VMD Tcl script that draws the C-alpha trace (Angstrom):
set ca {
  {75.66 -108.21 -11.10}
  {76.62 -106.57 -14.42}
  {73.02 -106.05 -15.62}
  {72.30 -104.39 -12.24}
  {74.99 -102.05 -12.61}
  {73.85 -101.08 -16.05}
  {70.31 -100.67 -15.04}
  {71.26 -98.52 -12.08}
  {73.64 -96.24 -14.18}
  {70.74 -95.68 -16.64}
  {67.97 -94.95 -14.11}
  {70.50 -92.57 -12.09}
  {71.75 -90.77 -15.29}
  {68.05 -90.34 -16.67}
  {66.81 -89.18 -13.07}
  {70.02 -86.56 -12.89}
  {69.23 -85.36 -16.36}
  {65.55 -84.78 -15.84}
  {65.30 -83.17 -12.47}
  {66.45 -79.78 -11.37}
  {66.51 -78.20 -8.06}
  {66.16 -74.49 -7.53}
  {68.34 -74.63 -4.32}
  {71.29 -75.97 -6.29}
  {71.38 -72.59 -8.53}
  {72.36 -72.64 -12.09}
  {75.83 -74.01 -11.39}
  {74.93 -77.11 -9.51}
  {72.06 -77.96 -12.05}
  {74.87 -77.85 -14.83}
  {77.05 -80.25 -13.15}
  {73.99 -82.38 -12.33}
  {73.11 -82.61 -16.09}
  {76.96 -83.38 -16.88}
  {77.23 -86.06 -14.29}
  {73.78 -87.57 -15.45}
  {74.78 -87.57 -19.20}
  {78.14 -89.14 -18.13}
  {76.14 -91.94 -16.31}
  {73.97 -92.45 -19.28}
  {76.97 -92.63 -21.74}
  {78.95 -95.06 -19.64}
  {75.70 -97.22 -19.44}
  {75.25 -97.06 -23.00}
  {78.94 -98.05 -23.84}
  {78.83 -100.92 -21.27}
  {75.59 -102.14 -22.88}
  {77.11 -102.20 -26.29}
  {80.26 -103.98 -25.14}
  {78.17 -106.55 -23.16}
  {76.07 -107.14 -26.36}
  {79.18 -107.75 -28.30}
  {80.38 -110.45 -26.09}
  {77.20 -112.39 -26.48}
}
mol new
graphics top color blue
foreach p $ca { graphics top sphere $p radius 0.5 }
foreach p [lrange $ca 0 end-1] q [lrange $ca 1 end] { graphics top cylinder $p $q radius 0.2 }
display resetview
């Protein structure tokens, strides 16, 4: 379950960082990039914490 969460956070974060929509405007795209970067960061921290346990 934990592994699935890390994989999904990484995928969603990467997708949000890479995609932009014209309909969102500049502010919406900035928010998407910030949230995507946050998801990726959380996934990386969780991955490091999980590897330290093993």
